[in-house]
N, C-alpha and C positions, 0 to 999 in steps of 0.2 A: 830132566833121562840118564837113565842109566848108559853105563859104559857098555853093556854088554847088547848092549838096545839101540845107542844110538850107533854100532857099528853095522846091526839088521841091516837097520836102515838107511847106510851106509854103500849097504851092500847091492841093497837093492839099487836104490839109485843113482852106482857106478852098472849093471845090467842096464836099467831102465835106459841109459845115455848110451850103452851099448849096439843096444837092440833100436838105438833109433840112430846112430851113424850107420848100420849096415843098411839100414832101411836108406836111407839117402849114396849108398851101395851100391842100391839094387837096380835091375833096369840097364840099356844098352849103354855101354865105355860112352865116355864124353872123348871128346877127342884128345889127341896126342902128338904131338909133334913128333918124327920118325914115321910116322904108323898111316895107312892109308884115310885121304879124309872122308868122314862121312857122308853116305850119299845122301843128295837132300835136290829135290828143285823147286822150282816157285812159276810165277805166273809175269809174262810181262806185261808193260801194259794196256795194248790191242792183246794181250786176251790168252798168247801163244803161254809153253807149258816148256819150264826150259830145264832141263838137268844137271847139273855140275858135272857129270861122268861128260857128256854131250861138247866138255872147252879143256878135251883133253889136249893136250898138245903147246896149252900158254901156263901161263904162270897166271896164277885166278889170286888177288886178292878179294874174297869173298868178304861184305860188308853189310851188318850188318845193325839197322840205324832206324828211327824215327822220327814223321817231320817237326810232333814233341818235345825233341830229347836234344837243346842247348850244346854239348862237347858233341854231337850229331852233324846240328851246324854252324860249327867253328871247324870240322875235321873237313867239311866237306871241300872251300874252295880248293884246298889242299890235295886232297883226293885226285880233282879232275883236272890240274895239275899237274897230277903227278900225271894222270891216262896221258894224255897232250903228250907226256914228256917222252913215258915208253912204253909205250904201245909197240912200235913198231917193233920194239926187241921184243916182244911177243906178251907184254903185260895186256889180258885182262880182267879190269876193278870191275867188280858187280855185288851194285847195292842193291840189297834186298828191305823194303821196306817193313817194318814188324809194325804200323797201321793198324788197329783192330777196324772187324766193320767196314764202312763203306764209303771207304779214306782216298776211290780213289784221285778225287776232285784237288783232292787236299796236296795228293802223292800229285798231283802233276803240275800243281802250282812250283812244291818246292822244286821240282826241275826248272819250269821258267825261272824258279826265282836266285837260282843255282849256276844257268845252265850247264846244269850235271851232260852228257853226251857221252856216257858209262851206258850200260844197260842199269835199266831200275827193272826188282820183281817185285812183285806182294805180296808177304803171304799173313794177311788176316788173319789167317789162326797161330800164327806167330810159330809153326814146329819149330826152324832155321832156329829157335829157344832154347828148342826141348833138342834136337839132337847135336846143338853143338854146348849144349851149361850153358845158356848163358843166363847169368843173373840181371846181367843193366846192362843196360846202349850206350854208345857204340862197344859191335867187340868187330876186331880184323881176326880174318882167317888166310894165312900167303898161304896157298896148295903150286904145289912144283908141278910138269910138265906133264907127269904119270898119273897124280890124282895123289900127292902124299901130303902131309900136313908137314908144313916145317916151320914155323912161327903163326904166333898165336898171344891176342892182344883184347885185354878186358877195360875197354876205354878206349879214346881215343889216338890214334895214331900225327905226325903233323910231320913237318921237313928236318926239323931240332932231333929226330926219334933217334942217334947213330944206330942204336940196336936194331930199331925195322929197316932203317938205307942198308944193313950189311947182309939182312938179311932177302932185304929186294933182289942186291944186290948178287948176291953168292944162287939164290934161286932162277935169279937168267942167266946165267954167262951157260 
């Protein structure tokens, strides 16, 4: 290939790449720390709809997960323990199952297996994945009492996660 033709091909590829990146950035903005958390709602195992805005006044750890997700299964005992330790300080953990289709039975079995007592919601259409720009599970979002996103993690959280524990402490103050 001649040098001028190679430069033309390179320019075309650069334009295509830029257009692809711009397309990825289109749509509603993703969550940003320090900004209001994206509005979101899902359904309880009993069939009631819960909106994130109805939890204002509490510190909310929104956790997107699925029954088939190994890291989700690993972090759930920690989340249950954290809920028991910190709920009297105003912490509300809300687990949102991203299991698709009619997975209610699997979700209920998961809740029994892990002794989960924090609220579990169902989102079989995985709207939360879009609203929070999540590509993989689990994903957690710490939201303050006013609905502002204070911390987020794409991946599991644990008791030895200093960044998370510091953010949680500051948000509960």
